[in-house]
SEBA-451980 format. One line per 5 residues: number of its first residue (from 1); their letters; for each residue x, y, z of C-alpha. Coordinates in nm, 4 decimals, padded with zeros to 6 digits, always signed. Layout:
BEGIN
NUM	a	X:Y:Z; ...;
***
This chain:
BEGIN
1	mmlhp	-00.4436:+00.9796:-01.7435; -00.5931:+01.0706:-01.4075; -00.5399:+00.8280:-01.1246; -00.8352:+00.7923:-00.8940; -00.7898:+00.8160:-00.6096;
6	sytdl	-00.5026:+01.0618:-00.6392; -00.1683:+01.0210:-00.4652; -00.2636:+01.2893:-00.2145; -00.5948:+01.1163:-00.1386; -00.4116:+00.7871:-00.0767;
11	mkvvn	-00.1565:+00.9584:+00.1460; -00.4329:+01.1220:+00.3517; -00.6039:+00.7864:+00.4066; -00.2823:+00.6078:+00.5023; -00.1760:+00.8852:+00.7393;
16	sgvei	-00.5222:+00.9417:+00.8891; -00.4483:+00.7455:+01.2071; -00.1227:+00.9261:+01.2827; -00.1279:+01.1433:+01.5936; -00.0138:+01.5051:+01.5773;
21	geepv	+00.3617:+01.5180:+01.6208; +00.4182:+01.1593:+01.5055; +00.6006:+01.0718:+01.1865; +00.3565:+01.0056:+00.8982; +00.3429:+00.6504:+00.7622;
26	vnsry	+00.4106:+00.7811:+00.4114; +00.5423:+01.1262:+00.3373; +00.5899:+01.1264:-00.0383; +00.4286:+01.0077:-00.3579; +00.7272:+00.7784:-00.4029;
31	sivla	+00.6464:+00.5999:-00.0743; +00.2819:+00.5445:-00.1670; +00.3812:+00.4163:-00.5130; +00.6255:+00.1682:-00.3583; +00.3661:+00.0485:-00.1084;
36	takra	+00.0933:-00.0068:-00.3677; +00.3399:-00.1724:-00.6059; +00.4471:-00.4104:-00.3287; +00.0831:-00.5025:-00.2620; +00.0236:-00.5532:-00.6358;
41	rqiig	+00.3205:-00.7937:-00.6469; +00.1717:-00.9837:-00.3520; -00.1560:-01.0192:-00.5432; +00.0298:-01.1333:-00.8557; +00.2139:-01.3833:-00.6350;
46	gdqpv	-00.1114:-01.5422:-00.5203; -00.2411:-01.3338:-00.2278; -00.6171:-01.2963:-00.2419; -00.7602:-00.9459:-00.2816; -00.9488:-00.8268:+00.0260;
51	ienms	-01.1994:-00.6237:-00.1756; -01.4974:-00.7946:-00.3364; -01.5865:-00.7715:-00.7074; -01.2363:-00.6816:-00.8218; -01.1743:-00.9962:-01.0291;
56	nqkpl	-01.1713:-00.8097:-01.3604; -00.9268:-00.5442:-01.2361; -00.5503:-00.5340:-01.2739; -00.3408:-00.6076:-00.9617; -00.2291:-00.2446:-00.9234;
61	siave	-00.5883:-00.1190:-00.9396; -00.6843:-00.3707:-00.6732; -00.3914:-00.2626:-00.4544; -00.4846:+00.1061:-00.4855; -00.8464:+00.0321:-00.3900;
66	evyns	-00.7353:-00.1785:-00.0941; -00.5142:+00.1022:+00.0371; -00.7761:+00.3696:-00.0273; -01.0461:+00.1705:+00.1547; -00.8115:+00.0908:+00.4476;
71	kvtiv	-00.8358:-00.2821:+00.3797; -00.4570:-00.3179:+00.4009; -00.2150:-00.1212:+00.6132; +00.1260:+00.0120:+00.5316; +00.3906:-00.0319:+00.7979;
76	geeed	+00.7155:+00.1588:+00.8258; +01.0420:+00.0123:+00.7029; +01.1660:-00.0775:+01.0529; +00.8494:-00.2730:+01.1312; +00.8497:-00.4379:+00.7899;
81	ieeep	+01.2050:-00.5591:+00.8325; +01.1245:-00.7087:+01.1732; +00.8178:-00.8905:+01.0422; +00.9633:-01.0069:+00.7118; +01.3422:-01.0202:+00.7128;
86	etiee	+01.4709:-01.0200:+00.3594; +01.7640:-01.2337:+00.2593; +01.9830:-01.1534:-00.0335; +02.1187:-01.4522:-00.2168; +02.4309:-01.4118:-00.4217;
***
C-alpha cells in the first residue's frame, strides 16, 4: 500500500520553516509516525479535525492531511513537555 503523501513529503512540509543550520523538527520516519499517531489519538479523544470534508475518513488519514497541509504543527519534545507535562500514575 502506498501512503500519500509519503513520509518524505510529510517531513519536508514539517521541516520547511527550519532555518539553515537549525535542528529539523523531525529527522526520521519514526518521528513523523509518532507525531501523526499522537494527532490521530487526539482526534479519537474528541478534538475536532481542522480540515473540512474529512468526516468519512479515519483519524490517522485526517492527521496525515492536517500535517501535510500545515494545519497543525509539530513541536519538539522539550517544548511539548513544557506545554503539556505528563504525569505517570502508578
